[in-house]
C-alpha positions as CSV (number, residue, x, y, z in Angstrom):
1,X,37.8,10.9,-13.6
2,X,40.5,8.5,-13.8
3,X,40.6,7.5,-17.6
4,X,43.1,4.4,-17.5
5,X,41.1,2.9,-14.5
6,X,37.6,3.8,-17.4
7,X,39.5,2.4,-20.0
8,X,40.5,-1.0,-17.7
9,X,37.0,-1.1,-16.3
10,X,35.8,-1.3,-20.8
11,X,38.3,-3.5,-21.4
12,X,37.2,-5.9,-18.8
13,X,33.6,-6.0,-18.4
14,X,34.1,-5.9,-22.7
15,X,36.2,-9.8,-22.5
16,X,33.1,-11.0,-20.2
17,X,30.7,-9.7,-22.6
18,X,32.0,-10.6,-26.0
19,X,30.7,-13.6,-28.2
20,X,28.4,-14.6,-25.4
21,X,24.5,-14.4,-26.3
22,X,22.0,-14.0,-23.6
23,X,19.1,-16.6,-23.2
24,X,15.9,-17.1,-20.9
25,X,15.0,-14.0,-18.5
26,X,18.1,-13.9,-16.7
27,X,21.5,-14.8,-17.6
28,X,22.8,-16.4,-14.1
29,X,26.2,-16.9,-15.9
30,X,26.7,-13.9,-17.0
31,X,25.8,-12.5,-13.6
32,X,28.1,-14.6,-11.7
33,X,31.2,-13.5,-14.4
34,X,30.4,-10.3,-13.6
35,X,29.6,-10.5,-9.8
36,X,33.3,-12.2,-9.7
37,X,34.7,-9.3,-11.0
38,X,32.9,-7.1,-8.4
39,X,31.5,-5.1,-11.9
40,X,27.5,-5.7,-10.7
41,X,28.7,-3.1,-7.8
42,X,30.8,-0.3,-9.5
43,X,29.7,3.0,-8.5
44,X,28.6,1.6,-5.0
45,X,30.8,2.9,-2.3
46,X,32.8,0.6,-0.5
47,X,31.8,1.7,3.1
48,X,28.2,0.2,1.3
49,X,29.4,-3.3,0.3
50,X,30.3,-2.0,-3.3
51,X,33.0,-2.2,-5.5
52,X,33.8,1.9,-5.4
53,X,34.2,3.6,-8.1
54,X,32.2,6.8,-9.9
55,X,29.0,7.0,-11.6
56,X,30.9,7.3,-14.8
57,X,32.5,4.4,-14.1
58,X,29.1,2.7,-13.5
59,X,28.0,4.3,-17.1
60,X,30.4,2.4,-18.7
61,X,29.1,-1.2,-17.3
62,X,25.2,0.0,-17.8
63,X,26.4,0.9,-21.1
64,X,28.8,-2.6,-22.2
65,X,25.7,-4.5,-20.7
66,X,23.3,-2.5,-22.8
67,X,25.3,-2.7,-26.0
68,X,25.6,-6.5,-26.0
69,X,21.7,-6.9,-24.5
70,X,22.9,-9.0,-21.7
71,X,20.0,-10.0,-19.7
72,X,21.6,-9.1,-16.0
73,X,20.2,-6.2,-14.3
74,X,23.5,-4.5,-13.4
75,X,21.4,-0.9,-13.6
76,X,18.6,-2.0,-11.1
77,X,21.2,-3.5,-9.1
78,X,24.1,-0.8,-8.7
79,X,22.1,2.4,-10.4
80,X,19.3,2.1,-8.3
81,X,19.8,-0.1,-5.1
82,X,23.1,0.2,-4.3
83,X,22.3,4.4,-4.8
84,X,19.2,4.1,-2.5
85,X,20.6,2.0,0.1
86,X,24.4,4.1,0.1
87,X,22.4,7.2,0.5
88,X,20.6,5.9,3.7
89,X,23.8,4.8,5.0
90,X,22.9,0.9,5.0
91,X,24.9,-2.0,3.8
92,X,23.9,-4.2,0.3
93,X,22.9,-7.1,1.5
94,X,23.9,-10.6,0.0
95,X,22.4,-12.2,-3.3
96,X,20.8,-10.4,-6.1
97,X,19.4,-6.7,-4.8
98,X,17.1,-5.3,-7.1
99,X,14.8,-1.8,-6.6
100,X,11.1,-0.9,-6.7
101,X,10.8,1.9,-8.7
102,X,7.6,3.0,-6.8
103,X,7.1,4.2,-2.9
104,X,5.7,1.1,-0.9
105,X,3.3,2.5,2.0
106,X,4.5,2.3,5.8
107,X,3.0,2.2,9.2
108,X,5.0,1.4,12.5
109,X,3.6,-1.8,14.4
110,X,5.4,-2.6,17.7
111,X,8.3,-0.6,16.3
112,X,8.6,-2.3,13.4
113,X,8.1,-1.2,10.1
114,X,5.7,-2.8,7.7
115,X,5.1,-2.1,4.3
116,X,1.5,-2.4,1.8
117,X,1.3,-1.4,-2.0
118,X,1.6,-3.2,-4.9
119,X,5.2,-2.2,-6.3
120,X,6.7,-2.1,-9.8
121,X,10.1,-4.4,-9.7
122,X,12.1,-5.4,-12.5
123,X,13.6,-8.6,-12.2
124,X,11.8,-9.4,-8.7
125,X,11.2,-13.0,-9.8
126,X,15.1,-13.8,-9.4
127,X,16.0,-11.1,-6.4
128,X,17.1,-12.1,-3.2
129,X,15.8,-8.8,-1.9
130,X,14.2,-5.5,-3.1
131,X,15.4,-2.0,-1.9
132,X,12.0,0.5,-1.9
133,X,11.4,4.1,-0.6
134,X,8.2,4.1,1.9
135,X,6.2,6.4,3.2
136,X,5.4,6.6,6.7
137,X,3.3,9.6,7.3
138,X,5.7,12.2,6.7
139,X,8.3,10.6,7.2
140,X,10.5,8.7,4.2
141,X,12.5,5.6,4.6
142,X,14.6,3.2,2.4
143,X,13.6,0.1,3.0
144,X,14.8,-3.5,2.4
145,X,12.3,-6.3,2.1
146,X,13.8,-10.0,1.8
147,X,13.0,-12.4,-0.8
148,X,9.6,-11.6,-2.8
149,X,7.1,-14.1,-2.5
150,X,3.7,-12.6,-3.7
151,X,4.6,-11.7,-7.5
152,X,2.6,-10.9,-10.3
153,X,5.3,-11.7,-13.3
154,X,5.2,-9.7,-16.6
155,X,7.6,-9.1,-19.1
156,X,8.6,-5.6,-21.1
157,X,8.9,-5.9,-25.0
158,X,12.2,-7.2,-24.6
159,X,11.3,-10.1,-22.5
160,X,12.8,-8.5,-19.4
161,X,11.4,-9.1,-15.9
162,X,9.2,-6.4,-14.9
163,X,7.2,-7.8,-12.3
164,X,4.4,-6.4,-9.4
165,X,5.7,-7.4,-5.9
166,X,2.8,-7.3,-3.6
167,X,2.8,-6.3,-0.1
168,X,0.1,-7.0,2.8
169,X,2.2,-5.7,5.9
170,X,5.1,-7.1,5.2
171,X,8.0,-6.7,7.5
172,X,11.5,-4.6,6.7
173,X,14.7,-3.2,7.6
174,X,15.6,0.5,7.0
175,X,16.8,3.3,7.8
176,X,15.6,7.4,7.1
177,X,16.0,8.6,4.0
178,X,17.9,11.6,3.9
179,X,16.3,14.9,2.6
180,X,16.6,15.2,-1.2
181,X,16.4,10.9,-1.7
182,X,12.5,10.9,-2.6
183,X,10.3,9.5,-5.3
184,X,11.7,12.9,-7.3
185,X,15.0,11.8,-7.2
186,X,14.6,8.0,-7.7
187,X,12.7,9.4,-11.2
188,X,15.9,11.4,-12.0
189,X,18.0,8.6,-11.4
190,X,16.3,5.9,-13.6
191,X,15.6,8.0,-16.3
192,X,19.7,8.6,-16.3
193,X,20.2,5.2,-16.5
194,X,17.4,4.3,-19.0
195,X,19.3,7.1,-21.1
196,X,23.0,5.3,-20.4
197,X,21.0,2.7,-21.7
198,X,19.1,4.0,-24.9
199,X,22.7,5.8,-26.2
200,X,24.0,2.6,-26.3
201,X,22.0,-0.1,-27.6
202,X,21.0,2.9,-30.5
203,X,25.1,1.9,-30.9
204,X,24.6,-1.2,-30.9
205,X,21.8,-0.4,-34.2
206,X,24.5,1.3,-35.9
207,X,27.3,-0.8,-35.7
208,X,25.1,-4.0,-36.9
209,X,23.4,-1.7,-39.9
210,X,27.1,-0.9,-40.9
211,X,28.4,-4.3,-41.0
212,X,25.5,-5.4,-42.8
213,X,25.1,-2.5,-45.6
214,X,28.9,-3.6,-45.8
215,X,29.1,-7.1,-46.3
216,X,25.6,-7.4,-48.2
217,X,25.5,-7.2,-51.9
218,X,22.7,-6.3,-54.3
219,X,23.0,-5.7,-58.3
220,X,26.8,-6.6,-57.7
221,X,27.9,-4.0,-54.7
222,X,27.5,-3.6,-51.7
223,X,24.2,-1.9,-49.8
224,X,26.5,0.7,-49.0
225,X,27.6,2.0,-52.3
226,X,24.1,3.0,-52.9
227,X,22.8,6.6,-52.5
228,X,19.5,6.1,-50.7
229,X,21.3,3.7,-47.7
230,X,23.8,5.6,-47.5
231,X,21.8,8.6,-46.4
232,X,19.7,6.4,-43.7
233,X,23.0,5.7,-42.8
234,X,23.9,8.8,-42.2
235,X,20.8,9.7,-40.2
236,X,21.1,6.9,-38.3
237,X,24.3,8.1,-37.4
238,X,23.3,10.9,-36.4
239,X,20.6,10.5,-33.9
240,X,22.9,7.9,-32.0
241,X,25.9,11.2,-32.0
242,X,22.7,13.0,-30.3
243,X,21.7,10.2,-28.0
244,X,25.1,9.6,-26.9
245,X,26.3,12.7,-26.5
246,X,23.7,13.8,-24.3
247,X,23.6,10.7,-22.0
248,X,27.1,11.6,-21.6
249,X,26.8,14.9,-20.9
250,X,23.9,14.1,-18.2
251,X,26.1,11.5,-16.2
252,X,29.0,13.7,-16.2
253,X,26.6,16.7,-14.7
254,X,25.4,14.4,-12.1
255,X,29.0,13.2,-11.4
256,X,30.0,16.7,-11.0
257,X,26.5,17.9,-9.3
258,X,26.5,20.7,-11.6
259,X,23.5,23.2,-10.5
260,X,21.9,22.1,-13.9
261,X,21.9,18.1,-13.9
262,X,18.9,17.9,-13.2
263,X,18.1,19.8,-16.7
264,X,20.1,17.5,-18.2
265,X,19.2,14.1,-17.1
266,X,15.8,15.9,-18.5
267,X,17.7,16.7,-21.4
268,X,19.1,13.2,-22.2
269,X,16.3,11.2,-21.3
270,X,13.5,13.4,-23.7
271,X,16.8,13.1,-26.4
272,X,17.4,9.5,-26.3
273,X,13.6,8.4,-25.8
274,X,12.6,10.0,-29.0
275,X,15.8,9.1,-30.7
276,X,14.9,5.2,-30.1
277,X,12.0,4.9,-32.8
278,X,13.6,6.6,-35.1
279,X,17.0,4.6,-34.8
280,X,14.9,1.5,-34.7
281,X,12.5,2.1,-37.4
282,X,16.2,3.0,-39.4
283,X,17.9,-0.1,-38.4
284,X,15.2,-2.6,-39.7
285,X,15.1,-0.6,-42.8
286,X,18.3,-1.1,-42.9
287,X,18.6,-4.7,-42.7
288,X,15.5,-5.6,-44.6
289,X,13.6,-8.8,-43.3
290,X,16.8,-10.6,-41.8
291,X,16.6,-7.4,-39.0
292,X,13.3,-9.3,-37.8
293,X,14.3,-12.9,-37.1
294,X,14.5,-14.2,-33.6
295,X,18.3,-15.2,-34.5
296,X,19.6,-11.7,-35.4
297,X,20.8,-9.1,-32.4
298,X,19.2,-6.3,-34.4
299,X,15.7,-7.5,-32.7
300,X,17.3,-7.8,-29.1
301,X,18.5,-4.1,-29.2
302,X,15.7,-2.3,-31.0
303,X,12.9,-4.1,-28.9
304,X,14.8,-2.7,-25.4
305,X,14.7,0.6,-27.1
306,X,11.0,0.4,-27.5
307,X,10.8,-0.9,-23.7
308,X,12.9,1.6,-22.1
309,X,12.2,4.8,-24.2
310,X,8.7,4.5,-22.3
311,X,10.1,3.4,-18.8
312,X,11.2,6.6,-16.1
313,X,8.5,8.7,-18.2
314,X,8.9,9.2,-22.0
315,X,9.7,12.0,-24.5
316,X,6.3,14.1,-23.4
317,X,6.9,13.9,-20.1
318,X,10.5,14.8,-20.2
319,X,9.8,17.6,-22.7
320,X,7.7,19.0,-20.2
321,X,10.0,18.4,-17.9
322,X,12.2,20.5,-19.2
323,X,9.7,23.3,-20.4
324,X,9.1,23.7,-16.7
325,X,12.8,23.9,-15.6
326,X,13.9,26.4,-17.7
327,X,10.7,28.7,-17.6
328,X,12.0,32.0,-16.6
329,X,15.4,30.9,-16.2
330,X,18.4,32.5,-18.0
331,X,18.5,29.7,-20.2
332,X,21.7,31.0,-23.0
333,X,24.0,30.2,-20.6
334,X,23.4,26.7,-20.3
335,X,23.1,26.4,-24.2
336,X,26.3,28.2,-24.6
337,X,27.8,25.8,-22.0
338,X,28.2,28.8,-19.0
339,X,26.4,26.7,-16.6
340,X,23.4,28.6,-14.9
């Protein structure tokens, strides 16, 4: 891990994001600025058309974008689409590229791959290409679908595009998926990405709450001087710390290919999804009615907490997966930091 390089990435991306407010469902101007610096493809190998760097470098970018509630699909492009393409040895196509959350059904016709199915594709309405896993009999492939045409548009609670792509015999470029690059791996990868985003959004709530209770006065003194407020702020800080630590640990485990990486991701998504509800509740309680106004930044991050909590499995799903992974295994070495 190159800490100096990571610090440079953080500083550069922060400089692009600071003071900007994303509007609409996609901030094209911000995406252009991030793309010109290559930050939209950090973590994607240069050989695949990306900017290079590690998973940890990519997590820094995803963290900052989520902290600022920016309306750009860094996760769907670099974390997911770039990872799928690089895994299959395919280059990044031009334009905006996003990933499907589902597998398509594929069949061969005249030597060409044709895809069918209804796929959940975040940001599809703005995409030039969609990358998806597809199952053709016993064979699994990574496919690249040209600019989506047949779409059913929708949004999550935060107003982010969560579209459905309807395929009926669409021809797509493709390459065989290597062993291990499948729907289960995609779910884990997405859960890891959302864990990073959830932790960042929670940190944004904490920063906003600290600022508000310090600046706002009641009965002649700052709100932060009241014991009840201090207790809420302490509980909020504890939740945020747990979310941040679990997300960072999962990124490190996956980046270094630790044997307990799957457990680390399951724990991170369970922790961040569970913490999201509490963080949002305390954050709004500390801000009072102001936090519900459309002009305040708090609502932009809490609606993301509520939405991202459910995506790629909520806490119940990952608690079950965590329990299954730990069943009949020596879990004390994991808790003690010694791995499996």
